[in-house]
C-alpha positions in Angstrom: -26.2 -123.0 244.0 -28.5 -122.0 246.7 -28.7 -125.4 248.4 -26.3 -125.9 251.2 -25.7 -129.5 250.2 -24.3 -128.4 246.8 -20.7 -127.3 246.5 -20.0 -123.6 246.0 -19.0 -122.5 242.5 -15.6 -121.6 243.9 -15.1 -125.2 245.2 -16.1 -126.5 241.8 -13.5 -124.3 240.1 -10.8 -125.4 242.4 -11.8 -129.0 242.2 -10.1 -129.2 238.8 -12.4 -131.7 237.0 -14.4 -131.3 233.9 -18.1 -131.9 233.4 -19.1 -133.1 230.0 -22.8 -133.7 230.5 -25.1 -130.7 230.5 -28.9 -130.5 231.0 -30.3 -128.0 228.5 -33.5 -127.6 230.6 -31.6 -126.1 233.6 -31.9 -122.3 233.8 -29.4 -120.3 235.8 -30.4 -117.1 237.6 -28.8 -114.0 235.9 -27.3 -112.9 239.2 -25.8 -116.3 239.8 -24.5 -116.4 236.2 -22.8 -113.0 236.6 -21.1 -114.3 239.8 -19.9 -117.4 238.0 -18.5 -115.4 235.1 -16.7 -113.0 237.5 -15.2 -115.9 239.4 -14.3 -117.8 236.2 -12.3 -114.8 234.9 -10.0 -115.2 237.9 -8.7 -118.5 236.6 -5.0 -118.6 235.8 -3.8 -118.5 232.2 -0.6 -118.8 230.3 1.6 -115.8 231.0 -1.3 -114.4 233.0 -2.8 -112.8 229.9 -6.3 -114.0 230.8 -7.7 -114.0 227.2 -11.2 -114.7 228.3 -14.1 -113.7 226.0 -17.4 -114.8 227.5 -20.6 -114.5 225.5 -23.9 -115.4 227.1 -26.6 -116.3 224.5 -29.9 -117.2 226.0 -32.1 -116.6 223.1 -32.8 -119.6 220.7 -33.0 -117.1 217.8 -29.6 -115.7 218.6 -28.1 -119.2 219.0 -29.2 -119.8 215.4 -27.6 -116.6 214.2 -24.3 -117.3 215.9 -21.2 -118.6 214.2 -21.2 -122.3 213.2 -18.7 -123.2 216.0 -21.1 -121.6 218.6 -24.1 -123.3 217.0 -22.3 -126.7 217.5 -21.6 -125.9 221.2 -25.2 -124.6 221.8 -26.9 -127.7 220.3 -24.8 -130.4 222.0 -25.7 -131.6 225.4 -22.6 -133.7 225.6 -19.3 -132.2 224.6 -16.5 -134.3 223.2 -13.5 -135.1 225.4 -10.2 -133.9 224.1 
């Protein structure tokens, strides 16, 4: 999110809307990803237990070795709305 015309990650988090379309060709810089994860873990949760478990899988081979539920998430570019 280096462009000044793009909203900051923090503004996206506080905007309270979901994004369901993902571009699998977009690559995120490791430093930027680390910052996003750090900020995401600050999100409120029920009873403030913050049960976040974040796993970053950037290897196609590891995506295939992951659990079936992770494989489904890794292969879809459009997630179902709940």
